[in-house]
C-alpha positions as CSV (number, residue, x, y, z in Angstrom):
1,M,190.3,29.9,-44.2
2,A,187.6,27.3,-45.6
3,L,186.6,26.3,-42.2
4,R,183.6,27.8,-40.7
5,V,182.0,27.0,-37.4
6,K,178.3,27.8,-36.4
7,D,176.4,27.1,-33.2
8,G,174.3,23.9,-33.3
9,L,170.9,23.2,-31.8
10,T,172.2,22.7,-28.2
11,A,174.8,24.7,-26.2
12,D,177.4,21.9,-26.7
13,S,176.9,21.3,-30.5
14,F,178.4,22.9,-33.5
15,V,177.8,22.8,-37.3
16,V,181.3,22.8,-39.0
17,Y,181.7,23.6,-42.7
18,G,184.9,22.3,-44.5
19,R,186.3,21.3,-47.8
20,G,185.6,17.6,-47.8
21,V,185.9,14.8,-45.3
22,L,189.8,14.9,-45.2
23,H,189.6,18.6,-44.1
24,L,187.0,17.8,-41.3
25,S,189.0,14.7,-40.2
26,V,192.2,16.9,-39.7
27,L,190.4,19.1,-37.5
28,I,188.8,16.2,-35.4
29,E,192.2,14.4,-35.2
30,T,193.8,17.6,-34.0
31,M,191.1,18.0,-31.2
32,R,191.5,14.3,-30.3
33,R,195.2,14.6,-29.7
34,E,194.7,17.7,-27.6
35,G,192.4,15.7,-25.2
36,F,188.9,16.6,-26.4
37,E,186.1,13.9,-26.5
38,L,183.4,14.5,-29.2
39,Q,180.8,12.8,-31.3
40,V,180.4,13.5,-35.2
41,G,177.3,12.9,-37.4
42,Q,177.2,11.9,-40.9
43,P,178.8,14.7,-43.2
44,K,176.7,16.2,-45.8
45,V,177.4,17.9,-49.0
46,L,175.9,21.4,-49.5
47,D,173.7,22.5,-52.3
48,K,173.2,26.0,-53.8
49,N,170.3,27.5,-55.5
50,I,171.3,29.2,-58.8
51,N,168.7,31.1,-60.7
52,G,166.0,29.1,-58.9
53,V,167.4,25.7,-59.8
54,R,168.9,23.5,-57.0
55,C,172.4,22.8,-57.8
56,E,175.2,20.5,-56.3
57,P,178.9,20.4,-56.6
58,I,180.3,18.2,-59.2
59,E,184.0,16.8,-59.2
60,H,186.2,15.5,-61.8
61,L,187.2,12.0,-60.9
62,T,190.2,9.9,-62.2
63,I,190.7,6.3,-61.6
64,D,193.7,4.1,-62.5
65,V,193.0,0.4,-62.2
66,P,194.2,-2.9,-63.8
67,E,192.3,-4.0,-66.9
68,D,190.6,-6.9,-65.3
69,K,189.0,-4.7,-62.7
70,V,187.6,-2.0,-64.9
71,G,184.2,-3.4,-65.2
72,A,183.6,-3.4,-61.4
73,C,184.9,0.0,-60.9
74,I,182.7,1.6,-63.7
75,E,179.7,-0.1,-62.2
76,L,180.3,1.3,-58.7
77,T,181.0,4.8,-60.0
78,T,178.0,5.0,-62.3
79,R,175.8,3.7,-59.5
80,R,176.6,6.8,-57.8
81,K,175.6,9.1,-60.8
82,G,179.2,9.2,-62.3
83,A,179.3,9.9,-65.9
84,L,182.2,8.3,-67.9
85,L,184.0,10.9,-70.1
86,H,187.1,9.2,-71.3
87,M,188.8,5.7,-71.1
88,E,192.4,5.2,-72.1
89,H,194.7,2.1,-72.0
90,R,198.1,2.6,-70.4
91,E,200.1,-0.6,-70.6
92,D,198.4,-3.1,-68.3
93,R,196.3,-0.4,-66.6
94,V,193.3,1.6,-67.6
95,H,192.8,5.3,-67.0
96,L,189.2,6.4,-66.4
97,D,187.7,10.0,-66.3
98,F,184.3,10.7,-64.7
99,D,182.2,13.6,-63.7
100,I,180.5,12.7,-60.4
101,P,178.4,14.6,-57.7
102,S,180.4,15.2,-54.5
103,R,177.9,13.2,-52.7
104,G,178.8,10.1,-54.8
105,I,182.4,10.2,-53.8
106,I,181.7,9.9,-50.0
107,G,182.3,6.2,-49.3
108,L,183.4,5.4,-52.9
109,R,187.0,5.2,-52.4
110,S,186.9,2.4,-49.9
111,N,184.5,0.3,-52.4
112,L,186.9,0.9,-55.2
113,L,189.7,-0.4,-53.3
114,T,187.8,-3.5,-52.2
115,A,186.5,-4.2,-55.9
116,S,190.2,-3.7,-57.2
117,A,192.0,-5.7,-54.5
118,G,193.6,-2.5,-53.4
119,E,195.1,-1.6,-56.7
120,A,192.9,1.4,-57.7
121,V,194.5,4.9,-57.6
122,V,191.8,7.4,-57.1
123,A,192.0,11.3,-57.4
124,H,189.3,14.0,-57.5
125,R,189.0,17.8,-57.7
126,F,186.2,20.2,-57.7
127,K,184.7,21.2,-61.2
128,G,181.6,23.4,-60.6
129,Y,178.0,23.4,-59.8
130,E,175.5,21.5,-61.9
131,P,171.7,20.7,-61.5
132,Y,170.9,18.3,-58.8
133,K,171.3,14.6,-60.1
134,G,168.8,12.9,-58.0
135,E,168.9,10.3,-55.2
136,I,172.2,8.4,-54.9
137,E,172.6,4.8,-53.6
138,K,173.9,4.8,-50.1
139,R,175.4,2.1,-47.9
140,T,173.5,-1.2,-48.6
141,N,174.5,-3.1,-45.4
142,G,173.0,-2.5,-42.0
143,S,174.8,-2.6,-38.7
144,L,175.5,-5.1,-36.0
145,V,174.4,-3.3,-32.8
146,A,175.4,-4.4,-29.3
147,I,172.5,-4.8,-26.9
148,E,174.6,-5.3,-23.7
149,T,177.4,-3.4,-22.1
150,G,180.4,-5.5,-21.1
151,T,183.3,-7.3,-22.8
152,S,183.0,-8.9,-26.1
153,V,183.5,-12.6,-26.0
154,A,185.1,-14.7,-28.8
155,Y,182.5,-17.6,-28.3
156,A,179.5,-15.3,-28.9
157,M,181.2,-13.6,-31.9
158,D,182.0,-16.9,-33.4
159,K,178.3,-18.0,-33.4
160,L,177.4,-14.8,-35.3
161,Q,179.9,-15.0,-37.9
162,D,177.4,-15.8,-40.5
163,R,175.5,-12.5,-39.8
164,G,178.1,-10.1,-41.0
165,K,181.7,-8.9,-40.3
166,F,182.9,-7.4,-37.0
167,I,184.6,-4.2,-36.6
168,I,186.0,-4.9,-33.0
169,Y,188.3,-7.5,-31.4
170,P,187.3,-10.1,-28.8
171,G,188.0,-8.9,-25.5
172,E,187.2,-5.1,-26.0
173,E,184.9,-3.3,-23.6
174,I,181.7,-2.4,-25.4
175,Y,178.3,-0.7,-24.4
176,A,174.7,-1.2,-25.4
177,G,174.0,0.9,-28.7
178,Q,177.6,0.7,-30.1
179,V,178.0,-0.5,-33.6
180,V,180.1,-3.7,-33.4
181,G,180.0,-4.8,-37.0
182,E,178.4,-4.7,-40.4
183,H,175.2,-6.8,-41.0
184,S,175.1,-9.0,-44.2
185,R,171.7,-7.6,-44.9
186,A,170.3,-4.2,-45.4
187,N,168.7,-3.9,-41.9
188,D,170.2,-3.4,-38.5
189,L,170.4,-6.4,-36.2
190,N,170.8,-6.2,-32.4
191,V,173.2,-8.8,-31.0
192,N,174.5,-9.8,-27.6
193,I,178.2,-10.5,-28.0
194,C,178.9,-10.5,-24.2
195,K,177.4,-13.9,-23.9
196,T,179.7,-16.5,-22.4
197,K,179.4,-20.3,-22.9
198,K,177.4,-22.2,-20.3
199,L,179.8,-24.4,-18.3
200,T,178.6,-27.9,-17.4
201,N,180.3,-31.1,-16.0
202,V,179.6,-33.0,-19.2
203,R,182.6,-33.3,-21.8
204,A,182.1,-34.6,-25.3
205,S,184.2,-34.8,-28.3
206,G,183.3,-31.9,-30.6
207,T,181.7,-29.5,-28.0
208,D,184.8,-27.6,-27.2
209,E,185.8,-26.6,-30.8
210,K,188.1,-23.4,-30.8
211,A,186.6,-20.0,-32.0
212,M,188.2,-19.0,-35.2
213,L,187.5,-15.5,-35.9
214,P,188.8,-13.5,-39.1
215,P,190.4,-10.1,-38.5
216,P,187.9,-7.4,-37.9
217,L,187.3,-4.5,-40.4
218,Q,189.5,-1.6,-39.3
219,F,188.5,2.0,-40.3
220,S,190.6,5.2,-40.2
221,L,188.8,8.3,-39.0
222,E,188.2,9.5,-42.4
223,E,186.7,6.0,-43.5
224,M,184.5,6.1,-40.4
225,L,183.0,9.5,-41.5
226,E,182.4,8.1,-44.8
227,Y,181.0,4.9,-43.5
228,I,178.3,5.8,-40.9
229,Q,174.6,6.2,-41.7
230,E,172.3,9.0,-40.9
231,D,171.3,7.5,-37.5
232,E,174.9,6.9,-36.3
233,L,177.8,8.8,-34.8
234,V,181.6,8.5,-34.7
235,E,182.6,8.7,-31.1
236,V,186.1,10.1,-31.0
237,T,188.1,10.2,-27.6
238,P,192.0,10.4,-27.0
239,K,192.1,6.6,-26.4
240,F,189.3,5.3,-28.7
241,M,187.4,5.7,-32.0
242,R,183.9,3.9,-32.0
243,I,180.8,4.0,-34.0
244,R,177.4,4.2,-32.0
245,K,173.8,4.8,-32.7
246,I,172.4,8.3,-31.8
247,Y,169.9,6.6,-29.6
248,L,171.6,3.9,-27.5
249,D,168.4,2.4,-26.1
250,E,166.9,-0.4,-28.4
251,N,163.2,0.5,-27.6
252,E,163.9,4.1,-28.2
253,R,165.3,3.3,-31.7
254,K,162.4,1.0,-32.6
255,R,159.9,3.8,-31.5
256,R,161.6,6.5,-33.7
257,Q,161.6,4.2,-36.6
258,N,158.1,3.4,-36.4
259,N,157.2,7.1,-36.1
260,A,159.3,8.0,-39.1
């Protein structure tokens, strides 16, 4: 009942309206299991014009968190325009009540779980429409973007460990323009992780150290939809779920960035 579909800008694109990211991800997952291949852009919250004032949906957010992690959770939520209404101690945990714009909730759950070492219990429900709260902080880290099509190589990934965290395993098939990791800085970084080690006849101690890679970040479909930026898409097929740039060509991305 709450799902509406409209024709998009092109014949094979659609604008889908739903109740939150979970509602949309149920539709996408159902289509994926039925054999469809599709690409999904960044979800956006719909505003309303009430008596000539721009208003946005506000949600009531509750967080249950251990006492020693309260500060980090309050800071993360207030950065996204959350207003703390009530704070209550319940044995060794603290119950927090916030009013927060729906925009601020997108991507907040994963940040709260990271800040609380997986212990935060988060729930939210729609409260009503209130005047627009202004700009909200978005994802602060850029992406690591592959510049070559091929197979990811552990040797190349090992050399790029200090640049950020990967979201793929060594040995995976990748393509140019695919997002393969999260950059440690705010800008995007183009990387070549298909580069293999040059072989020579010279062998010296210390040259053949083994590549030690930490486990990659793994996202569910819902987390991917919350994670992507405006210039990225989630690519969904029956076998794979990947994140890619809208424009795969590196030069095309630069050109559009300069024109923006």
